[in-house]
Backbone as a chain_set.jsonl record, in Angstrom:
{"seq": "XXXXXXXXXXXXXXXXXXXXXXXXXXXXXXXXXXXXXXXXXXXXXXXXXXXXXXXXXXXXXXXXXXXXXXXXXXXXX", "coords": {"N": [[-28.78, 40.297, -14.881], [-28.107, 36.917, -15.158], [-25.752, 34.294, -14.829], [-24.116, 31.156, -15.356], [-21.027, 29.994, -14.422], [-18.808, 27.726, -15.523], [-16.058, 25.966, -14.353], [-12.748, 24.845, -14.784], [-10.238, 23.482, -12.75], [-6.965, 23.475, -11.27], [-5.571, 20.46, -9.932], [-6.071, 19.889, -6.499], [-6.646, 22.509, -5.869], [-9.282, 23.178, -5.592], [-10.843, 23.717, -3.214], [-9.789, 26.215, -2.346], [-10.272, 27.835, -4.585], [-13.11, 27.788, -4.671], [-13.617, 28.997, -2.19], [-12.559, 31.575, -2.626], [-14.138, 32.432, -4.78], [-16.665, 32.574, -3.556], [-16.313, 34.812, -2.015], [-16.422, 36.945, -3.705], [-18.062, 39.867, -4.883], [-21.21, 39.689, -6.349], [-21.158, 37.024, -6.939], [-23.369, 34.593, -6.426], [-23.526, 31.918, -5.694], [-21.194, 29.226, -5.255], [-19.886, 26.14, -6.041], [-18.34, 22.897, -5.7], [-18.176, 20.51, -8.315], [-18.905, 17.357, -9.919], [-17.592, 15.781, -12.76], [-16.867, 17.006, -16.103], [-16.189, 19.63, -15.47], [-14.889, 21.34, -12.61], [-15.859, 23.173, -10.775], [-18.769, 25.167, -10.248], [-20.132, 28.348, -10.634], [-22.636, 30.606, -9.722], [-23.532, 33.6, -11.025], [-24.42, 37.02, -10.742], [-24.997, 39.923, -12.548], [-25.014, 43.406, -13.612], [-25.201, 43.633, -16.323], [-24.008, 42.623, -19.608], [-21.455, 43.647, -20.089], [-20.442, 44.133, -17.491], [-20.52, 41.506, -16.544], [-18.591, 40.312, -18.2], [-16.338, 41.717, -17.287], [-16.188, 40.718, -14.689], [-15.681, 37.967, -15.107], [-13.268, 37.956, -16.672], [-11.613, 39.679, -15.173], [-11.819, 39.069, -12.441], [-12.505, 36.381, -11.857], [-11.116, 34.539, -13.622], [-8.383, 35.242, -13.018], [-7.969, 34.034, -10.508], [-5.801, 32.063, -8.607], [-5.134, 28.8, -9.715], [-7.341, 28.474, -11.339], [-8.063, 27.153, -14.441], [-9.621, 27.16, -16.779], [-12.581, 28.673, -18.082], [-16.103, 28.549, -18.689], [-18.739, 30.368, -19.785], [-22.148, 30.47, -19.232], [-25.018, 31.95, -20.163], [-27.983, 32.665, -18.4], [-31.315, 32.257, -19.384], [-34.383, 33.494, -18.899], [-37.448, 31.856, -19.066], [-40.79, 32.42, -19.445]], "CA": [[-28.352, 39.227, -15.736], [-27.618, 35.775, -14.396], [-24.951, 33.369, -15.622], [-23.431, 30.056, -14.688], [-19.643, 29.918, -14.873], [-18.241, 26.399, -15.318], [-14.639, 26.249, -14.157], [-11.777, 23.771, -14.598], [-9.316, 23.937, -11.711], [-5.807, 22.622, -10.983], [-5.742, 19.475, -8.856], [-5.711, 20.368, -5.172], [-6.955, 23.928, -5.669], [-10.734, 23.392, -5.635], [-11.332, 24.39, -1.995], [-9.373, 27.617, -2.332], [-10.99, 28.528, -5.655], [-14.497, 27.966, -4.215], [-13.6, 29.986, -1.111], [-12.346, 32.907, -3.209], [-15.321, 32.778, -5.557], [-17.74, 32.938, -2.637], [-16.028, 36.129, -1.434], [-16.564, 37.978, -4.729], [-19.363, 40.517, -5.031], [-21.888, 39.255, -7.566], [-21.214, 35.558, -6.972], [-24.453, 34.167, -5.541], [-23.191, 30.575, -5.216], [-20.053, 28.548, -5.866], [-19.849, 24.775, -5.525], [-17.581, 21.871, -6.386], [-19.015, 19.605, -9.089], [-18.276, 16.165, -10.477], [-17.771, 15.776, -14.21], [-15.791, 17.649, -16.854], [-15.81, 20.869, -14.797], [-14.65, 21.113, -11.185], [-16.58, 24.159, -9.965], [-19.765, 25.988, -10.922], [-20.477, 29.564, -9.896], [-23.798, 31.354, -10.19], [-23.117, 35.0, -10.971], [-25.419, 38.014, -11.121], [-24.33, 41.168, -12.944], [-25.916, 44.427, -14.143], [-25.187, 43.625, -17.785], [-22.998, 41.785, -20.234], [-20.13, 44.252, -19.898], [-20.021, 43.849, -16.106], [-20.266, 40.073, -16.464], [-17.278, 40.095, -18.821], [-15.319, 42.234, -16.376], [-16.074, 39.787, -13.557], [-15.04, 36.724, -15.533], [-11.89, 38.2, -17.094], [-10.814, 40.423, -14.214], [-11.913, 38.613, -11.057], [-12.601, 34.924, -11.73], [-10.003, 33.87, -14.303], [-7.083, 35.43, -12.353], [-7.827, 33.284, -9.253], [-4.811, 30.998, -8.757], [-5.703, 27.464, -9.827], [-8.343, 28.439, -12.398], [-7.462, 26.812, -15.724], [-10.513, 27.433, -17.903], [-13.962, 29.0, -17.715], [-17.134, 28.539, -19.723], [-19.843, 31.177, -19.284], [-23.465, 30.112, -19.77], [-26.0, 32.944, -19.764], [-29.302, 32.141, -18.067], [-32.394, 32.9, -20.118], [-35.655, 33.224, -18.219], [-38.606, 31.535, -19.896], [-42.008, 32.566, -18.645]], "C": [[-27.737, 38.142, -14.87], [-26.845, 34.854, -15.333], [-24.382, 32.279, -14.726], [-22.032, 29.977, -15.287], [-19.132, 28.526, -14.508], [-16.728, 26.55, -15.346], [-13.837, 24.967, -14.004], [-10.674, 24.321, -13.703], [-8.15, 22.957, -11.602], [-6.12, 21.66, -9.852], [-5.265, 20.071, -7.538], [-6.099, 21.803, -4.88], [-8.452, 24.204, -5.544], [-11.237, 24.145, -4.403], [-11.013, 25.878, -1.995], [-10.105, 28.414, -3.408], [-12.435, 28.788, -5.234], [-14.555, 29.033, -3.123], [-13.46, 31.397, -1.677], [-13.532, 33.359, -4.046], [-16.437, 33.277, -4.652], [-17.532, 34.311, -2.021], [-16.23, 37.272, -2.438], [-17.98, 38.554, -4.753], [-19.965, 40.102, -6.376], [-21.951, 37.751, -7.724], [-22.242, 35.121, -5.937], [-24.16, 32.806, -4.919], [-21.937, 30.099, -5.921], [-19.934, 27.177, -5.211], [-18.924, 23.903, -6.352], [-18.565, 20.976, -7.133], [-18.209, 18.385, -9.505], [-18.565, 16.151, -11.972], [-16.647, 16.523, -14.884], [-15.342, 18.987, -16.272], [-15.759, 20.613, -13.301], [-15.5, 21.993, -10.276], [-17.628, 24.835, -10.848], [-20.086, 27.174, -10.021], [-21.706, 30.186, -10.543], [-23.497, 32.823, -9.952], [-24.273, 35.886, -11.406], [-24.703, 39.332, -11.389], [-25.355, 42.117, -13.559], [-25.922, 44.492, -15.666], [-24.04, 42.784, -18.301], [-21.59, 42.337, -20.035], [-19.596, 43.956, -18.498], [-19.717, 42.366, -15.933], [-18.9, 39.739, -17.055], [-16.139, 40.57, -17.94], [-15.096, 41.277, -15.207], [-15.305, 38.536, -13.958], [-13.56, 36.968, -15.837], [-11.022, 38.821, -16.007], [-10.811, 39.903, -12.799], [-11.908, 37.09, -10.915], [-11.408, 34.231, -12.378], [-8.642, 34.087, -13.633], [-6.919, 34.665, -11.029], [-6.816, 32.167, -9.466], [-5.482, 29.621, -8.747], [-6.764, 27.349, -10.897], [-7.643, 28.209, -13.734], [-8.302, 27.273, -16.912], [-11.896, 27.78, -17.371], [-14.854, 28.883, -18.946], [-18.335, 29.274, -19.144], [-21.126, 30.806, -20.012], [-24.472, 31.133, -19.254], [-27.34, 32.261, -19.481], [-30.356, 32.956, -18.807], [-33.705, 32.522, -19.46], [-36.768, 32.968, -19.211], [-39.852, 31.622, -19.033], [-43.224, 32.433, -19.502]], "O": [[-26.947, 38.418, -13.967], [-27.232, 34.657, -16.485], [-24.196, 32.456, -13.522], [-21.871, 29.903, -16.505], [-19.033, 28.184, -13.329], [-16.176, 27.181, -16.248], [-14.187, 24.1, -13.203], [-10.23, 25.458, -13.863], [-8.32, 21.756, -11.814], [-6.849, 22.002, -8.922], [-4.197, 20.678, -7.466], [-5.905, 22.277, -3.761], [-8.849, 25.361, -5.403], [-11.983, 25.114, -4.538], [-11.87, 26.703, -1.678], [-10.513, 29.549, -3.165], [-12.937, 29.896, -5.421], [-15.447, 29.88, -3.132], [-14.167, 32.31, -1.251], [-13.894, 34.535, -4.027], [-17.078, 34.286, -4.946], [-18.492, 34.918, -1.547], [-16.209, 38.442, -2.054], [-18.964, 37.821, -4.656], [-19.299, 40.162, -7.41], [-22.71, 37.246, -8.551], [-22.026, 35.256, -4.733], [-24.499, 32.562, -3.761], [-21.648, 30.513, -7.044], [-19.886, 27.063, -3.986], [-18.74, 24.131, -7.548], [-19.662, 20.712, -6.642], [-16.979, 18.388, -9.447], [-19.675, 16.478, -12.394], [-15.571, 16.667, -14.304], [-14.23, 19.435, -16.55], [-16.494, 19.773, -12.782], [-15.822, 21.612, -9.151], [-17.406, 25.05, -12.04], [-20.285, 27.026, -8.815], [-21.797, 30.277, -11.767], [-23.238, 33.242, -8.823], [-25.015, 35.545, -12.326], [-23.909, 39.8, -10.573], [-26.431, 41.691, -13.977], [-26.601, 45.346, -16.236], [-23.21, 42.296, -17.534], [-20.644, 41.576, -19.834], [-18.437, 43.574, -18.339], [-18.76, 42.007, -15.249], [-18.14, 38.968, -16.469], [-15.099, 39.916, -17.849], [-13.961, 41.052, -14.786], [-14.398, 38.096, -13.251], [-12.696, 36.263, -15.316], [-9.83, 38.527, -15.922], [-9.918, 40.235, -12.019], [-11.358, 36.565, -9.946], [-10.754, 33.41, -11.735], [-7.808, 33.183, -13.675], [-5.819, 34.65, -10.477], [-6.954, 31.393, -10.413], [-6.297, 29.323, -7.873], [-7.072, 26.24, -11.333], [-6.749, 28.964, -14.116], [-7.766, 27.72, -17.926], [-12.332, 27.255, -16.347], [-14.418, 29.088, -20.079], [-18.89, 28.855, -18.128], [-21.188, 30.825, -21.241], [-24.752, 31.183, -18.057], [-27.773, 31.388, -20.232], [-30.295, 34.185, -18.849], [-34.092, 31.353, -19.464], [-37.006, 33.781, -20.104], [-39.945, 30.959, -17.999], [-44.345, 32.528, -19.002]]}, "num_chains": 1, "name": "protein.A"}
């Protein structure tokens, strides 16, 4: 399962949040963005339960993270 996590971050904390995201198992990419969200992370998990655990237990507790929005990727073939 693949998801995009859009993240709002405290001012001045973007570099550290991106660095910590990139160190997490299951985070394929993490980048700073311009617009209403400050960071986007591409996450891969073995299911919805694991994805929820990652967001609630590993991503949201990162210092500086204010808000997350999880967007599940749906493959169209």
